[in-house]
N, C-alpha and C positions, 0 to 999 in steps of 0.2 A: 541426659536422663529422661526415661520415658514415664510419662504419667498417664494412668489410665485405669481401665476397670479394677486393677487391683487394689487402686487406692480409695475407690468410690464408697464402697459399703464397708467400712472398717467396723470392728467390734465396738469401738468407742462411739461411734455414729449409730450403730444398731442399738447400743445401750441407751442412748440418750432418747432415740425414738420410742424403744420399749418403755422407758421412764416417763414418757409424755414430757419431756422437758423442753418445752416449745422455744424458749429462748436460747437454749444451747443449740438445737436443731438448726434453728434459723441462722445462727452464727456459723455453723459448720457449713450449712447449705452456700450461704453468700461467700465465705471463704474458699470454696472449691471452685467458684468462678475465676478468682485470681489464680489458684494454682493450676487450673486447667482451662484456659481461654476459651477452648473448643466448645465447652459446656456440656460435654459427653457426661463427665462425672456428675455435675450438677443435675443433669436431667435423669440420670440412673438414681441418684440419691432422692430427688424429688418425688419420682413415680414410686419408690419404696414407701416415702414418707407419707405420701396422700393416702395410701392403702391403710397404714398403721396409724395414723394421726389426722382424722378428718378435719379436726379444728385448727390444722397449721394455717390455712389461708385467711387472709382479711380482706375486706372490701377496700378498694381504693379509697384514700381520704381525700381525693379531689385535688391534690397538688398538681399544678401544671408543671410541665418539665420543660427543661431547656431543649432547644433543638439540636440537632446533631453538630451543627457547625459551632455550637457554644461548650461542647463536651471537652473537658480536660480532667487531668487527675484530681484536683481539688472538687470538682464537681462529683466525680466518681465516689471519692471518698465520703462526701456527705451523703450520697444516695446509699452508700453501703452502711452507714450507720442508720439511717432512716429506714431501712428495710427491716430491721430487727423488730421495730415497733409497728411498721406497716407493711406486712409480708402479703403483698397484693400481686395479682397476675400483672397488672400494669406496671408496677416498679420492677419485678422480676424481668419482664421484657426489656425494660430500660436497661437494667443492669447488664442483661446479656448481650445487647447491642452495643453498649459502651465498651465493655471489656472487649468484645470482638473488634471494635474499631480502634481502640487504643492499644491493644496488645498482640493482635494478630499480625504477623509480618506480611507486608505488602508483597504480592505475587511476582511483581516486576523487579523486586529487589532481592539480590542473592543473600544468603544468609551471612556470607562474610561481610558484606557491605553493611547488612543491617546491624551486625554485631559492632562494626567499626563505628557507625554512627551513634549507636546507643552509649559506646563507652568513650566519646570524645571527652567528655567530662570525669571519666574514671568510673562511672556507674552505669549499670545497664538500666533500661526502662523498669524491669521487674524490681530491682533494688531500689529505685527511686520510689516505687509504689510501696514497697515494704517500709522504707522510712516514713512515707507519708501515713500509711495505715497505722504503724505504731505511734505516730505523732497524735493522731485522731484518738487513738486509745488512751495515750497520756492524758490527754485534754478532758477525755470522758471520766478517767479516774478522778482528776483532780477536781472537776466540776461536780462529779457525783458525790464526793466527799464534802466539798465546801457547802453545797447547796443541800446536804442532808438528805439525798434522795433514797429511793429504795436501793437495795444491795445490787440490783441488776445493772445499774449504770456502771458502777465501778467493775462489776464481773465483765461486763461487755468490753469495758475499756481494757482490763487484763488480757482478754481473749484477743484483742485487736493487736495488742502490743507483741503477743506471741505469734499471731498470724504475720504481722509485719516483719517479725524477725526471721520467720521462715522464708518469707518471699525475699527477703535481703540476702539470705544466705543461698537460696536456690537460684537466685540471679546471678551468682559468681560463676556458675558452671556454663553460662550462656557465652 
């Protein structure tokens, strides 16, 4: 299944931008990185949003990031949650690099070999990511309700569960 420009600027995304729904726009942007690891959709969406919603970006909060040799899916999921509340150029660059490193197939590995390696335990790497993203979403919902936070936390959790499910099912085609 080809993912590309036809998915980037959906009417749902344009509506969120037009309504200045910053949390929803940020979630849709970060999720696009997982759906299209090349980052093309993300860049198209970000360029559109920056014109329509100048307040989208945050200053980086000073968090020191792990080095590339320490990146794994757990750390990616942590940063995917963090970017919703600190949507900074530094964190976006980190996420783009992490997604590219963790999900882009190696040039030296053929597609068949890559798919076989991914599926040795029965799940593709995209499916594993989907499960992890959904898990983070479930934790966010429970924590948000238990800690009586603003509705944004459970909503972000719900969106993460949906995104995780989409990744899981999209990974079945690999």
